[in-house]
All heavy atoms as atom14 arrays in JSON, in Angstrom:
{
  "sequence": "MMLFTVLLSLLIGIVLVHLGLKGRQRWVAFWGATLVLAALVYLVAMWLGYA",
  "atom14_mask": [
    [1, 1, 1, 1, 1, 1, 1, 1, 0, 0, 0, 0, 0, 0],
    [1, 1, 1, 1, 1, 1, 1, 1, 0, 0, 0, 0, 0, 0],
    [1, 1, 1, 1, 1, 1, 1, 1, 0, 0, 0, 0, 0, 0],
    [1, 1, 1, 1, 1, 1, 1, 1, 1, 1, 1, 0, 0, 0],
    [1, 1, 1, 1, 1, 1, 1, 0, 0, 0, 0, 0, 0, 0],
    [1, 1, 1, 1, 1, 1, 1, 0, 0, 0, 0, 0, 0, 0],
    [1, 1, 1, 1, 1, 1, 1, 1, 0, 0, 0, 0, 0, 0],
    [1, 1, 1, 1, 1, 1, 1, 1, 0, 0, 0, 0, 0, 0],
    [1, 1, 1, 1, 1, 1, 0, 0, 0, 0, 0, 0, 0, 0],
    [1, 1, 1, 1, 1, 1, 1, 1, 0, 0, 0, 0, 0, 0],
    [1, 1, 1, 1, 1, 1, 1, 1, 0, 0, 0, 0, 0, 0],
    [1, 1, 1, 1, 1, 1, 1, 1, 0, 0, 0, 0, 0, 0],
    [1, 1, 1, 1, 0, 0, 0, 0, 0, 0, 0, 0, 0, 0],
    [1, 1, 1, 1, 1, 1, 1, 1, 0, 0, 0, 0, 0, 0],
    [1, 1, 1, 1, 1, 1, 1, 0, 0, 0, 0, 0, 0, 0],
    [1, 1, 1, 1, 1, 1, 1, 1, 0, 0, 0, 0, 0, 0],
    [1, 1, 1, 1, 1, 1, 1, 0, 0, 0, 0, 0, 0, 0],
    [1, 1, 1, 1, 1, 1, 1, 1, 1, 1, 0, 0, 0, 0],
    [1, 1, 1, 1, 1, 1, 1, 1, 0, 0, 0, 0, 0, 0],
    [1, 1, 1, 1, 0, 0, 0, 0, 0, 0, 0, 0, 0, 0],
    [1, 1, 1, 1, 1, 1, 1, 1, 0, 0, 0, 0, 0, 0],
    [1, 1, 1, 1, 1, 1, 1, 1, 1, 0, 0, 0, 0, 0],
    [1, 1, 1, 1, 0, 0, 0, 0, 0, 0, 0, 0, 0, 0],
    [1, 1, 1, 1, 1, 1, 1, 1, 1, 1, 1, 0, 0, 0],
    [1, 1, 1, 1, 1, 1, 1, 1, 1, 0, 0, 0, 0, 0],
    [1, 1, 1, 1, 1, 1, 1, 1, 1, 1, 1, 0, 0, 0],
    [1, 1, 1, 1, 1, 1, 1, 1, 1, 1, 1, 1, 1, 1],
    [1, 1, 1, 1, 1, 1, 1, 0, 0, 0, 0, 0, 0, 0],
    [1, 1, 1, 1, 1, 0, 0, 0, 0, 0, 0, 0, 0, 0],
    [1, 1, 1, 1, 1, 1, 1, 1, 1, 1, 1, 0, 0, 0],
    [1, 1, 1, 1, 1, 1, 1, 1, 1, 1, 1, 1, 1, 1],
    [1, 1, 1, 1, 0, 0, 0, 0, 0, 0, 0, 0, 0, 0],
    [1, 1, 1, 1, 1, 0, 0, 0, 0, 0, 0, 0, 0, 0],
    [1, 1, 1, 1, 1, 1, 1, 0, 0, 0, 0, 0, 0, 0],
    [1, 1, 1, 1, 1, 1, 1, 1, 0, 0, 0, 0, 0, 0],
    [1, 1, 1, 1, 1, 1, 1, 0, 0, 0, 0, 0, 0, 0],
    [1, 1, 1, 1, 1, 1, 1, 1, 0, 0, 0, 0, 0, 0],
    [1, 1, 1, 1, 1, 0, 0, 0, 0, 0, 0, 0, 0, 0],
    [1, 1, 1, 1, 1, 0, 0, 0, 0, 0, 0, 0, 0, 0],
    [1, 1, 1, 1, 1, 1, 1, 1, 0, 0, 0, 0, 0, 0],
    [1, 1, 1, 1, 1, 1, 1, 0, 0, 0, 0, 0, 0, 0],
    [1, 1, 1, 1, 1, 1, 1, 1, 1, 1, 1, 1, 0, 0],
    [1, 1, 1, 1, 1, 1, 1, 1, 0, 0, 0, 0, 0, 0],
    [1, 1, 1, 1, 1, 1, 1, 0, 0, 0, 0, 0, 0, 0],
    [1, 1, 1, 1, 1, 0, 0, 0, 0, 0, 0, 0, 0, 0],
    [1, 1, 1, 1, 1, 1, 1, 1, 0, 0, 0, 0, 0, 0],
    [1, 1, 1, 1, 1, 1, 1, 1, 1, 1, 1, 1, 1, 1],
    [1, 1, 1, 1, 1, 1, 1, 1, 0, 0, 0, 0, 0, 0],
    [1, 1, 1, 1, 0, 0, 0, 0, 0, 0, 0, 0, 0, 0],
    [1, 1, 1, 1, 1, 1, 1, 1, 1, 1, 1, 1, 0, 0],
    [1, 1, 1, 1, 1, 0, 0, 0, 0, 0, 0, 0, 0, 0]
  ],
  "atom14_positions": [
    [[82.93, 113.73, 98.49], [83.11, 114.91, 99.32], [84.19, 114.67, 100.37], [85.0, 115.55, 100.63], [81.78, 115.26, 99.98], [81.82, 116.6, 100.67], [82.26, 117.92, 99.55], [80.86, 118.93, 99.68], [0.0, 0.0, 0.0], [0.0, 0.0, 0.0], [0.0, 0.0, 0.0], [0.0, 0.0, 0.0], [0.0, 0.0, 0.0], [0.0, 0.0, 0.0]],
    [[84.2, 113.47, 100.95], [85.21, 113.17, 101.96], [86.61, 113.11, 101.33], [87.57, 113.59, 101.92], [84.87, 111.84, 102.64], [85.75, 111.53, 103.8], [85.46, 112.7, 105.11], [86.37, 111.94, 106.41], [0.0, 0.0, 0.0], [0.0, 0.0, 0.0], [0.0, 0.0, 0.0], [0.0, 0.0, 0.0], [0.0, 0.0, 0.0], [0.0, 0.0, 0.0]],
    [[86.69, 112.55, 100.14], [87.99, 112.48, 99.45], [88.52, 113.88, 99.16], [89.71, 114.15, 99.35], [87.86, 111.69, 98.15], [89.12, 111.56, 97.31], [90.21, 110.84, 98.09], [88.82, 110.85, 96.02], [0.0, 0.0, 0.0], [0.0, 0.0, 0.0], [0.0, 0.0, 0.0], [0.0, 0.0, 0.0], [0.0, 0.0, 0.0], [0.0, 0.0, 0.0]],
    [[87.65, 114.79, 98.75], [88.06, 116.17, 98.5], [88.58, 116.82, 99.79], [89.6, 117.51, 99.77], [86.88, 116.98, 97.95], [87.18, 118.45, 97.82], [88.04, 118.9, 96.82], [86.62, 119.37, 98.69], [88.32, 120.25, 96.7], [86.9, 120.71, 98.58], [87.75, 121.16, 97.57], [0.0, 0.0, 0.0], [0.0, 0.0, 0.0], [0.0, 0.0, 0.0]],
    [[87.9, 116.57, 100.9], [88.32, 117.13, 102.18], [89.69, 116.6, 102.59], [90.55, 117.35, 103.07], [87.29, 116.8, 103.27], [86.01, 117.3, 102.86], [87.67, 117.39, 104.6], [0.0, 0.0, 0.0], [0.0, 0.0, 0.0], [0.0, 0.0, 0.0], [0.0, 0.0, 0.0], [0.0, 0.0, 0.0], [0.0, 0.0, 0.0], [0.0, 0.0, 0.0]],
    [[89.92, 115.31, 102.38], [91.2, 114.71, 102.74], [92.31, 115.26, 101.85], [93.4, 115.58, 102.33], [91.13, 113.17, 102.67], [92.49, 112.54, 102.83], [90.18, 112.64, 103.72], [0.0, 0.0, 0.0], [0.0, 0.0, 0.0], [0.0, 0.0, 0.0], [0.0, 0.0, 0.0], [0.0, 0.0, 0.0], [0.0, 0.0, 0.0], [0.0, 0.0, 0.0]],
    [[92.06, 115.38, 100.56], [93.07, 115.93, 99.66], [93.37, 117.39, 99.96], [94.52, 117.83, 99.91], [92.63, 115.76, 98.2], [92.57, 114.32, 97.71], [92.03, 114.27, 96.29], [93.93, 113.66, 97.8], [0.0, 0.0, 0.0], [0.0, 0.0, 0.0], [0.0, 0.0, 0.0], [0.0, 0.0, 0.0], [0.0, 0.0, 0.0], [0.0, 0.0, 0.0]],
    [[92.34, 118.14, 100.31], [92.54, 119.54, 100.7], [93.35, 119.62, 101.99], [94.24, 120.46, 102.13], [91.19, 120.24, 100.85], [91.21, 121.73, 101.07], [91.89, 122.44, 99.89], [89.81, 122.26, 101.26], [0.0, 0.0, 0.0], [0.0, 0.0, 0.0], [0.0, 0.0, 0.0], [0.0, 0.0, 0.0], [0.0, 0.0, 0.0], [0.0, 0.0, 0.0]],
    [[93.06, 118.74, 102.94], [93.82, 118.69, 104.19], [95.28, 118.35, 103.93], [96.18, 118.9, 104.57], [93.22, 117.67, 105.14], [91.92, 118.02, 105.49], [0.0, 0.0, 0.0], [0.0, 0.0, 0.0], [0.0, 0.0, 0.0], [0.0, 0.0, 0.0], [0.0, 0.0, 0.0], [0.0, 0.0, 0.0], [0.0, 0.0, 0.0], [0.0, 0.0, 0.0]],
    [[95.52, 117.44, 103.0], [96.89, 117.08, 102.64], [97.63, 118.29, 102.08], [98.78, 118.57, 102.47], [96.87, 115.93, 101.64], [98.2, 115.34, 101.22], [98.92, 114.73, 102.41], [97.99, 114.3, 100.14], [0.0, 0.0, 0.0], [0.0, 0.0, 0.0], [0.0, 0.0, 0.0], [0.0, 0.0, 0.0], [0.0, 0.0, 0.0], [0.0, 0.0, 0.0]],
    [[96.99, 119.01, 101.19], [97.6, 120.2, 100.61], [97.87, 121.28, 101.67], [98.96, 121.86, 101.73], [96.71, 120.77, 99.5], [97.2, 122.04, 98.83], [98.5, 121.78, 98.08], [96.14, 122.58, 97.9], [0.0, 0.0, 0.0], [0.0, 0.0, 0.0], [0.0, 0.0, 0.0], [0.0, 0.0, 0.0], [0.0, 0.0, 0.0], [0.0, 0.0, 0.0]],
    [[96.9, 121.52, 102.52], [97.06, 122.52, 103.58], [98.18, 122.11, 104.54], [98.98, 122.94, 104.98], [95.73, 122.74, 104.33], [94.73, 123.44, 103.42], [95.94, 123.54, 105.62], [93.32, 123.5, 103.96], [0.0, 0.0, 0.0], [0.0, 0.0, 0.0], [0.0, 0.0, 0.0], [0.0, 0.0, 0.0], [0.0, 0.0, 0.0], [0.0, 0.0, 0.0]],
    [[98.24, 120.82, 104.86], [99.3, 120.33, 105.74], [100.68, 120.54, 105.16], [101.61, 120.96, 105.86], [0.0, 0.0, 0.0], [0.0, 0.0, 0.0], [0.0, 0.0, 0.0], [0.0, 0.0, 0.0], [0.0, 0.0, 0.0], [0.0, 0.0, 0.0], [0.0, 0.0, 0.0], [0.0, 0.0, 0.0], [0.0, 0.0, 0.0], [0.0, 0.0, 0.0]],
    [[100.83, 120.29, 103.87], [102.13, 120.49, 103.22], [102.51, 121.97, 103.25], [103.67, 122.31, 103.53], [102.08, 119.94, 101.78], [101.99, 118.41, 101.81], [103.3, 120.38, 100.99], [101.69, 117.78, 100.48], [0.0, 0.0, 0.0], [0.0, 0.0, 0.0], [0.0, 0.0, 0.0], [0.0, 0.0, 0.0], [0.0, 0.0, 0.0], [0.0, 0.0, 0.0]],
    [[101.55, 122.83, 102.99], [101.82, 124.28, 103.03], [102.19, 124.71, 104.45], [103.13, 125.49, 104.65], [100.6, 125.07, 102.51], [100.75, 126.55, 102.78], [100.4, 124.82, 101.03], [0.0, 0.0, 0.0], [0.0, 0.0, 0.0], [0.0, 0.0, 0.0], [0.0, 0.0, 0.0], [0.0, 0.0, 0.0], [0.0, 0.0, 0.0], [0.0, 0.0, 0.0]],
    [[101.51, 124.18, 105.45], [101.82, 124.54, 106.84], [103.21, 124.07, 107.24], [103.93, 124.79, 107.94], [100.78, 123.95, 107.79], [99.43, 124.64, 107.84], [98.49, 123.89, 108.77], [99.57, 126.07, 108.29], [0.0, 0.0, 0.0], [0.0, 0.0, 0.0], [0.0, 0.0, 0.0], [0.0, 0.0, 0.0], [0.0, 0.0, 0.0], [0.0, 0.0, 0.0]],
    [[103.61, 122.89, 106.81], [104.96, 122.41, 107.12], [105.99, 123.32, 106.49], [106.96, 123.73, 107.13], [105.15, 120.95, 106.65], [106.61, 120.55, 106.71], [104.31, 120.0, 107.49], [0.0, 0.0, 0.0], [0.0, 0.0, 0.0], [0.0, 0.0, 0.0], [0.0, 0.0, 0.0], [0.0, 0.0, 0.0], [0.0, 0.0, 0.0], [0.0, 0.0, 0.0]],
    [[105.78, 123.67, 105.24], [106.72, 124.55, 104.54], [106.81, 125.91, 105.24], [107.92, 126.42, 105.48], [106.28, 124.72, 103.09], [107.11, 125.71, 102.34], [108.41, 125.46, 101.97], [106.83, 126.96, 101.91], [108.89, 126.52, 101.35], [107.94, 127.44, 101.29], [0.0, 0.0, 0.0], [0.0, 0.0, 0.0], [0.0, 0.0, 0.0], [0.0, 0.0, 0.0]],
    [[105.67, 126.5, 105.53], [105.68, 127.81, 106.18], [106.24, 127.76, 107.6], [106.93, 128.68, 108.04], [104.27, 128.4, 106.19], [103.71, 128.8, 104.83], [102.26, 129.26, 104.98], [104.55, 129.87, 104.19], [0.0, 0.0, 0.0], [0.0, 0.0, 0.0], [0.0, 0.0, 0.0], [0.0, 0.0, 0.0], [0.0, 0.0, 0.0], [0.0, 0.0, 0.0]],
    [[105.94, 126.68, 108.3], [106.46, 126.53, 109.65], [107.97, 126.4, 109.68], [108.64, 126.98, 110.55], [0.0, 0.0, 0.0], [0.0, 0.0, 0.0], [0.0, 0.0, 0.0], [0.0, 0.0, 0.0], [0.0, 0.0, 0.0], [0.0, 0.0, 0.0], [0.0, 0.0, 0.0], [0.0, 0.0, 0.0], [0.0, 0.0, 0.0], [0.0, 0.0, 0.0]],
    [[108.53, 125.66, 108.74], [109.99, 125.52, 108.68], [110.65, 126.8, 108.2], [111.7, 127.19, 108.71], [110.37, 124.35, 107.78], [109.96, 122.96, 108.27], [110.3, 121.91, 107.23], [110.61, 122.65, 109.6], [0.0, 0.0, 0.0], [0.0, 0.0, 0.0], [0.0, 0.0, 0.0], [0.0, 0.0, 0.0], [0.0, 0.0, 0.0], [0.0, 0.0, 0.0]],
    [[110.02, 127.45, 107.24], [110.58, 128.7, 106.71], [110.54, 129.82, 107.75], [111.48, 130.59, 107.87], [109.81, 129.11, 105.46], [110.38, 130.29, 104.76], [109.65, 130.6, 103.48], [110.23, 131.82, 102.81], [109.52, 132.15, 101.58], [0.0, 0.0, 0.0], [0.0, 0.0, 0.0], [0.0, 0.0, 0.0], [0.0, 0.0, 0.0], [0.0, 0.0, 0.0]],
    [[109.45, 129.89, 108.49], [109.29, 130.94, 109.48], [109.78, 130.57, 110.87], [109.59, 131.32, 111.82], [0.0, 0.0, 0.0], [0.0, 0.0, 0.0], [0.0, 0.0, 0.0], [0.0, 0.0, 0.0], [0.0, 0.0, 0.0], [0.0, 0.0, 0.0], [0.0, 0.0, 0.0], [0.0, 0.0, 0.0], [0.0, 0.0, 0.0], [0.0, 0.0, 0.0]],
    [[110.39, 129.39, 111.0], [110.93, 128.9, 112.27], [109.86, 128.82, 113.36], [110.1, 129.18, 114.51], [112.09, 129.76, 112.73], [113.27, 129.71, 111.81], [114.43, 130.49, 112.35], [115.51, 130.49, 111.38], [116.63, 131.16, 111.56], [116.81, 131.87, 112.64], [117.55, 131.11, 110.64], [0.0, 0.0, 0.0], [0.0, 0.0, 0.0], [0.0, 0.0, 0.0]],
    [[108.69, 128.39, 112.97], [107.6, 128.18, 113.92], [107.36, 126.68, 114.03], [106.72, 126.07, 113.17], [106.33, 128.89, 113.44], [106.45, 130.38, 113.39], [106.59, 130.99, 114.77], [105.96, 130.55, 115.71], [107.44, 131.99, 114.88], [0.0, 0.0, 0.0], [0.0, 0.0, 0.0], [0.0, 0.0, 0.0], [0.0, 0.0, 0.0], [0.0, 0.0, 0.0]],
    [[107.9, 126.08, 115.06], [107.82, 124.63, 115.2], [106.4, 124.13, 115.36], [106.05, 123.06, 114.86], [108.65, 124.17, 116.39], [110.11, 124.26, 116.14], [110.86, 123.65, 117.29], [112.29, 123.76, 117.07], [113.18, 123.31, 117.91], [112.8, 122.71, 119.02], [114.45, 123.45, 117.64], [0.0, 0.0, 0.0], [0.0, 0.0, 0.0], [0.0, 0.0, 0.0]],
    [[105.56, 124.87, 116.05], [104.2, 124.39, 116.28], [103.41, 124.34, 114.98], [102.57, 123.46, 114.78], [103.48, 125.22, 117.35], [103.16, 126.63, 116.92], [103.95, 127.72, 117.03], [101.94, 127.07, 116.32], [103.31, 128.82, 116.52], [102.08, 128.46, 116.09], [100.76, 126.45, 115.95], [101.08, 129.21, 115.5], [99.76, 127.21, 115.37], [99.93, 128.58, 115.16]],
    [[103.67, 125.28, 114.05], [102.98, 125.27, 112.76], [103.46, 124.07, 111.93], [102.65, 123.39, 111.31], [103.2, 126.59, 112.0], [102.57, 126.54, 110.62], [102.65, 127.76, 112.78], [0.0, 0.0, 0.0], [0.0, 0.0, 0.0], [0.0, 0.0, 0.0], [0.0, 0.0, 0.0], [0.0, 0.0, 0.0], [0.0, 0.0, 0.0], [0.0, 0.0, 0.0]],
    [[104.76, 123.82, 111.95], [105.31, 122.68, 111.22], [104.78, 121.37, 111.81], [104.43, 120.44, 111.07], [106.83, 122.71, 111.25], [0.0, 0.0, 0.0], [0.0, 0.0, 0.0], [0.0, 0.0, 0.0], [0.0, 0.0, 0.0], [0.0, 0.0, 0.0], [0.0, 0.0, 0.0], [0.0, 0.0, 0.0], [0.0, 0.0, 0.0], [0.0, 0.0, 0.0]],
    [[104.7, 121.28, 113.13], [104.18, 120.08, 113.78], [102.71, 119.88, 113.43], [102.29, 118.76, 113.12], [104.36, 120.19, 115.3], [103.75, 119.04, 116.05], [104.39, 117.82, 116.07], [102.54, 119.19, 116.7], [103.83, 116.75, 116.76], [101.97, 118.13, 117.38], [102.63, 116.9, 117.41], [0.0, 0.0, 0.0], [0.0, 0.0, 0.0], [0.0, 0.0, 0.0]],
    [[101.94, 120.94, 113.48], [100.52, 120.87, 113.16], [100.33, 120.41, 111.71], [99.49, 119.56, 111.42], [99.87, 122.23, 113.38], [98.39, 122.21, 113.35], [97.6, 122.45, 112.27], [97.49, 121.93, 114.42], [96.28, 122.34, 112.6], [96.19, 122.02, 113.93], [97.69, 121.62, 115.76], [95.08, 121.8, 114.72], [96.58, 121.4, 116.54], [95.3, 121.49, 116.03]],
    [[101.11, 120.97, 110.81], [101.03, 120.58, 109.41], [101.45, 119.14, 109.18], [100.82, 118.41, 108.41], [0.0, 0.0, 0.0], [0.0, 0.0, 0.0], [0.0, 0.0, 0.0], [0.0, 0.0, 0.0], [0.0, 0.0, 0.0], [0.0, 0.0, 0.0], [0.0, 0.0, 0.0], [0.0, 0.0, 0.0], [0.0, 0.0, 0.0], [0.0, 0.0, 0.0]],
    [[102.51, 118.7, 109.85], [102.97, 117.31, 109.71], [101.92, 116.34, 110.24], [101.69, 115.28, 109.64], [104.29, 117.13, 110.44], [0.0, 0.0, 0.0], [0.0, 0.0, 0.0], [0.0, 0.0, 0.0], [0.0, 0.0, 0.0], [0.0, 0.0, 0.0], [0.0, 0.0, 0.0], [0.0, 0.0, 0.0], [0.0, 0.0, 0.0], [0.0, 0.0, 0.0]],
    [[101.28, 116.69, 111.33], [100.22, 115.85, 111.88], [99.05, 115.78, 110.92], [98.46, 114.7, 110.72], [99.76, 116.4, 113.25], [100.9, 116.51, 114.11], [98.74, 115.49, 113.88], [0.0, 0.0, 0.0], [0.0, 0.0, 0.0], [0.0, 0.0, 0.0], [0.0, 0.0, 0.0], [0.0, 0.0, 0.0], [0.0, 0.0, 0.0], [0.0, 0.0, 0.0]],
    [[98.71, 116.88, 110.3], [97.62, 116.91, 109.32], [97.96, 116.06, 108.09], [97.12, 115.32, 107.59], [97.33, 118.35, 108.92], [96.11, 118.62, 108.06], [94.84, 118.13, 108.76], [96.0, 120.1, 107.76], [0.0, 0.0, 0.0], [0.0, 0.0, 0.0], [0.0, 0.0, 0.0], [0.0, 0.0, 0.0], [0.0, 0.0, 0.0], [0.0, 0.0, 0.0]],
    [[99.19, 116.15, 107.63], [99.64, 115.33, 106.49], [99.57, 113.85, 106.86], [99.07, 113.03, 106.08], [101.06, 115.72, 106.06], [101.65, 114.7, 105.11], [101.07, 117.1, 105.42], [0.0, 0.0, 0.0], [0.0, 0.0, 0.0], [0.0, 0.0, 0.0], [0.0, 0.0, 0.0], [0.0, 0.0, 0.0], [0.0, 0.0, 0.0], [0.0, 0.0, 0.0]],
    [[100.04, 113.49, 108.04], [100.02, 112.11, 108.48], [98.6, 111.57, 108.57], [98.31, 110.47, 108.09], [100.72, 111.97, 109.84], [100.79, 110.57, 110.42], [101.64, 109.68, 109.52], [101.34, 110.61, 111.81], [0.0, 0.0, 0.0], [0.0, 0.0, 0.0], [0.0, 0.0, 0.0], [0.0, 0.0, 0.0], [0.0, 0.0, 0.0], [0.0, 0.0, 0.0]],
    [[97.7, 112.35, 109.14], [96.3, 111.91, 109.26], [95.66, 111.74, 107.89], [94.93, 110.76, 107.66], [95.51, 112.93, 110.09], [0.0, 0.0, 0.0], [0.0, 0.0, 0.0], [0.0, 0.0, 0.0], [0.0, 0.0, 0.0], [0.0, 0.0, 0.0], [0.0, 0.0, 0.0], [0.0, 0.0, 0.0], [0.0, 0.0, 0.0], [0.0, 0.0, 0.0]],
    [[95.94, 112.64, 106.97], [95.37, 112.54, 105.63], [95.92, 111.31, 104.9], [95.17, 110.59, 104.23], [95.67, 113.81, 104.83], [0.0, 0.0, 0.0], [0.0, 0.0, 0.0], [0.0, 0.0, 0.0], [0.0, 0.0, 0.0], [0.0, 0.0, 0.0], [0.0, 0.0, 0.0], [0.0, 0.0, 0.0], [0.0, 0.0, 0.0], [0.0, 0.0, 0.0]],
    [[97.21, 111.05, 105.05], [97.81, 109.89, 104.4], [97.28, 108.58, 104.98], [97.03, 107.63, 104.23], [99.33, 109.94, 104.5], [100.0, 111.0, 103.64], [101.5, 111.01, 103.9], [99.71, 110.8, 102.17], [0.0, 0.0, 0.0], [0.0, 0.0, 0.0], [0.0, 0.0, 0.0], [0.0, 0.0, 0.0], [0.0, 0.0, 0.0], [0.0, 0.0, 0.0]],
    [[97.1, 108.55, 106.29], [96.54, 107.35, 106.92], [95.14, 107.09, 106.4], [94.77, 105.95, 106.08], [96.54, 107.49, 108.46], [95.68, 106.43, 109.11], [97.96, 107.4, 108.99], [0.0, 0.0, 0.0], [0.0, 0.0, 0.0], [0.0, 0.0, 0.0], [0.0, 0.0, 0.0], [0.0, 0.0, 0.0], [0.0, 0.0, 0.0], [0.0, 0.0, 0.0]],
    [[94.33, 108.13, 106.27], [92.97, 107.95, 105.75], [93.0, 107.5, 104.29], [92.22, 106.62, 103.9], [92.16, 109.24, 105.88], [90.74, 109.03, 105.44], [89.81, 108.5, 106.32], [90.33, 109.33, 104.15], [88.5, 108.27, 105.9], [89.04, 109.11, 103.74], [88.13, 108.58, 104.62], [86.84, 108.34, 104.21], [0.0, 0.0, 0.0], [0.0, 0.0, 0.0]],
    [[93.88, 108.08, 103.47], [93.95, 107.68, 102.07], [94.37, 106.22, 101.92], [93.82, 105.48, 101.1], [94.91, 108.59, 101.31], [94.41, 109.99, 101.01], [95.52, 110.82, 100.37], [93.19, 109.96, 100.12], [0.0, 0.0, 0.0], [0.0, 0.0, 0.0], [0.0, 0.0, 0.0], [0.0, 0.0, 0.0], [0.0, 0.0, 0.0], [0.0, 0.0, 0.0]],
    [[95.33, 105.78, 102.73], [95.75, 104.38, 102.69], [94.63, 103.46, 103.16], [94.37, 102.42, 102.56], [97.03, 104.17, 103.53], [97.33, 102.69, 103.72], [98.21, 104.87, 102.87], [0.0, 0.0, 0.0], [0.0, 0.0, 0.0], [0.0, 0.0, 0.0], [0.0, 0.0, 0.0], [0.0, 0.0, 0.0], [0.0, 0.0, 0.0], [0.0, 0.0, 0.0]],
    [[93.94, 103.86, 104.21], [92.81, 103.06, 104.7], [91.72, 102.96, 103.65], [91.13, 101.89, 103.46], [92.26, 103.67, 105.99], [0.0, 0.0, 0.0], [0.0, 0.0, 0.0], [0.0, 0.0, 0.0], [0.0, 0.0, 0.0], [0.0, 0.0, 0.0], [0.0, 0.0, 0.0], [0.0, 0.0, 0.0], [0.0, 0.0, 0.0], [0.0, 0.0, 0.0]],
    [[91.46, 104.04, 102.95], [90.45, 104.02, 101.9], [90.92, 103.13, 100.73], [90.12, 102.37, 100.17], [90.16, 105.44, 101.42], [88.96, 105.52, 100.51], [88.4, 107.2, 100.18], [89.83, 107.96, 99.54], [0.0, 0.0, 0.0], [0.0, 0.0, 0.0], [0.0, 0.0, 0.0], [0.0, 0.0, 0.0], [0.0, 0.0, 0.0], [0.0, 0.0, 0.0]],
    [[92.2, 103.21, 100.4], [92.75, 102.4, 99.32], [92.67, 100.91, 99.65], [92.44, 100.07, 98.78], [94.19, 102.83, 99.07], [94.86, 102.08, 97.96], [94.46, 102.02, 96.66], [96.03, 101.29, 98.07], [95.35, 101.24, 95.94], [96.31, 100.77, 96.79], [96.87, 100.97, 99.12], [97.4, 99.95, 96.55], [97.96, 100.17, 98.87], [98.2, 99.65, 97.6]],
    [[92.86, 100.58, 100.93], [92.8, 99.18, 101.36], [91.38, 98.7, 101.64], [91.16, 97.53, 101.93], [93.66, 98.97, 102.61], [95.16, 99.14, 102.41], [95.88, 99.05, 103.74], [95.68, 98.12, 101.42], [0.0, 0.0, 0.0], [0.0, 0.0, 0.0], [0.0, 0.0, 0.0], [0.0, 0.0, 0.0], [0.0, 0.0, 0.0], [0.0, 0.0, 0.0]],
    [[90.42, 99.61, 101.59], [89.02, 99.23, 101.77], [88.5, 99.3, 103.2], [87.43, 98.79, 103.5], [0.0, 0.0, 0.0], [0.0, 0.0, 0.0], [0.0, 0.0, 0.0], [0.0, 0.0, 0.0], [0.0, 0.0, 0.0], [0.0, 0.0, 0.0], [0.0, 0.0, 0.0], [0.0, 0.0, 0.0], [0.0, 0.0, 0.0], [0.0, 0.0, 0.0]],
    [[89.24, 99.93, 104.08], [88.8, 100.04, 105.47], [87.91, 101.24, 105.73], [87.19, 101.28, 106.71], [90.01, 100.11, 106.41], [90.78, 98.82, 106.47], [92.09, 98.75, 106.02], [90.21, 97.68, 106.98], [92.8, 97.57, 106.08], [90.89, 96.49, 107.04], [92.18, 96.44, 106.59], [92.89, 95.27, 106.64], [0.0, 0.0, 0.0], [0.0, 0.0, 0.0]],
    [[87.98, 102.26, 104.87], [87.2, 103.47, 105.11], [86.2, 103.67, 103.99], [86.33, 103.26, 102.9], [88.12, 104.68, 105.19], [0.0, 0.0, 0.0], [0.0, 0.0, 0.0], [0.0, 0.0, 0.0], [0.0, 0.0, 0.0], [0.0, 0.0, 0.0], [0.0, 0.0, 0.0], [0.0, 0.0, 0.0], [0.0, 0.0, 0.0], [0.0, 0.0, 0.0]]
  ]
}
């Protein structure tokens, strides 16, 4: 269940970055990039056995 949530967050973050850059909304792009970064950090931690 947690893996699904992280993958969904990664997808939503990518969509937010795209929409933020396309619509010239920096805060949406920043929010999406932060979400992508957090999801990737969790996936790497899980892959390395920390989570």
